[in-house]
N, C-alpha and C positions, 0 to 999 in steps of 0.2 A: 516498561515491560521488557524482559529479555527473552529472546526466542532463538532456538537452534535452527539453522537453515542448511539444507543440502541441495535444494533445487529451486527453480523458479516457481514451481507449484507450492512449495513450502512457504516461500515469501508471500505469494498471493493469499494463501490461507491466513497467514499471520496478519496481513494488512486488513483483510476482510473481517477477521475476528476483532481486531482493535477498533475498526470503524463501527462495527455493530455494537460493541460494548460501550462505545461513546454515544450510541443512539443516533448516529449520523446516517443519512442517506448518501448515496454515491455523489450526488450533486453538491451536497453540503461539504462533504469531505474534500472533494476536488477543489472547491472554492477555498477552503481553509488551507489546503496544501499548495495552491497555486498551479494546479495542473488541470487538464481537461477531463471531462467525465469519461470519454471513450478511453483515454489513456489509463485512468484509474480502473476501469472495467477490465481492460487488457491485462493490467498488472495483477489484479485480483484473480484473474483466470489463468495465471501462470504463463502468459505469453513470454517467450524467451527473447524476443527481439526488442523489448522496451528499452528506452534510454536510461542509463544509470543515473544521470544527473537528476532526472525527474523522479526516479524511484527513490532516491535519497531525500528529495523534498517531501515525498509522501511519508516515508519512514520517520523523518523528523517531525512532520506535522502531526502525526498520530502518536508520537511519543514512544516509538519502538526503539530498541537497542539491538544491533546486530551482534551475534557472538559467533 
């Protein structure tokens, strides 16, 4: 899936949409992506201080493509 992003909130929305389309709960998606549940929650809520390395794990784990 390709998504246009211009803010941390856009990224969070895209990640939440991908996760819910896959039918995953946050705990399941966090395990799949190798990150913590709290981290995934912060990311989905557009927290701007999240670590890029972990964000990229989530993006790859959910099959998103950044544009």
